[in-house]
C-alpha positions, 0 to 999 in steps of 0.5 A, spaced: 567 477 121 569 481 115 564 482 110 564 484 103 558 487 099 558 485 091 552 488 087 552 484 080 550 488 075 549 487 067 546 491 062 542 486 058 536 485 062 531 481 058 525 486 060 528 492 061 535 493 057 540 498 060 536 498 067 542 499 071 543 506 068 536 508 068 534 515 072 531 514 078 529 521 081 536 524 078 541 518 079 542 512 076 539 505 079 546 503 080 548 509 084 542 509 088 543 502 090 551 503 091 549 509 096 544 506 100 549 500 101 555 504 103 551 507 109 552 500 112 557 500 117 558 492 117 561 492 110 569 492 109 568 493 102 563 494 096 564 492 089 559 493 083 561 486 079 559 488 071 560 485 064 559 492 061 564 497 060 559 503 060 556 500 067 564 500 070 565 507 067 559 510 070 560 507 077 567 509 077 565 516 075 561 517 082 566 514 086 564 507 087 568 501 086 567 496 080 570 490 077 569 487 070 567 480 070 565 475 064 559 475 060 558 468 061 555 468 068 548 466 068 547 468 075 549 474 080 551 468 084 556 466 079 558 473 078 560 474 085 564 468 085 568 470 080 570 477 084 571 473 090 576 468 087 580 474 084 580 477 091 586 477 095 584 479 102 581 474 107 573 474 107 568 471 112 562 473 109 560 475 102 553 479 101 550 478 094 546 485 093 540 486 088 542 491 083 535 493 081 533 495 088 534 502 089 531 503 096 534 498 099 535 499 107 542 498 109 539 495 116 537 489 111 545 488 110 546 488 118 540 483 119 543 478 114 550 478 117 547 477 124 545 470 121 552 468 121 553 469 129 550 462 129 557 459 126 553 453 123 550 458 118 553 457 111 547 461 106 543 466 109 537 470 106 531 475 108 524 474 108 518 479 110 511 477 112 506 478 106 500 483 108 497 484 101 493 477 099 494 479 092 502 478 092 500 470 093 498 470 086 503 475 083 509 470 080 514 476 080 514 476 087 517 469 090 515 466 096 519 462 101 517 457 106 521 455 112 521 451 118 521 452 125 528 453 125 528 458 120 531 454 115 528 454 108 524 448 105 522 451 099 521 457 094 516 458 089 513 464 085 505 462 087 501 460 093 496 455 090 492 453 096 491 459 101 489 458 108 487 464 112 490 460 118 497 461 115 502 466 115 506 467 108 513 470 107 515 474 101 523 472 099 527 479 099 532 477 094 539 479 098 544 473 099 550 472 104 554 466 103 561 463 107 566 463 101 567 455 101 559 454 100 559 460 095 565 456 091 561 449 092 554 452 089 557 455 083 559 448 081 552 445 082 548 443 075 541 446 074 536 442 078 529 441 075 525 445 080 530 451 079 528 451 071 521 450 072 521 456 077 527 460 075 529 461 082 537 459 082 536 458 090 532 452 089 538 448 086 542 449 093 536 446 096 535 440 091 543 439 093 541 439 101 544 446 102 541 449 108 539 456 107 537 460 114 532 465 113 532 472 117 525 475 118 525 483 116 520 488 117 523 492 111 520 491 105 524 491 098 522 495 091 525 491 085 525 495 079 523 490 073 519 494 068 519 501 065 512 502 068 515 501 075 520 507 074 515 511 071 511 510 078 517 512 082 519 518 078 512 521 079 512 520 086 
């Protein structure tokens, strides 16, 4: 299988403007994400997809590959799709990698690609078991509920009814798609649940798209606020 990685990256973050270029222990956020992903042996190509010339120039300056995309995109998935539509080589799988996780484990890329060993899988993502009960009420950490076959049933920001007998999983925001389904989901209108939860993957579920969930033991660290960066740089 031929897989490419795309890192959607925009400058105008609502909570942390200029986030991709902020310093994380001596390197920019986007450079750290890129270098971690380059360690994966399964990606034939890695591209930063941005709508900002500053990010584009910066990625090229450290030897990365970047393309300019439209400012009109509302989601990273849409930005990935634009890159793929202009890509001339054959692709089996597209990996959508979050641009605000500077310490992503490259093995997570291998894990999500392995889901496609099952030819029926069209969309894949990852989840990790929640060990800290406080996360269940943290709306900045999306959760995923899946069935016995590990197909996603729901994504939510908060678990309201907690049972000590249940196991809960946080959603790790990396996605993989086959090319045909990527084109299809980008044509779908927003669903009501998506608007309520501000989680684009609910649009896919609401339109009967199956999402296979792989279990990872590697955690993720998203940078969402200036306080997050301060904590990391103090370590």
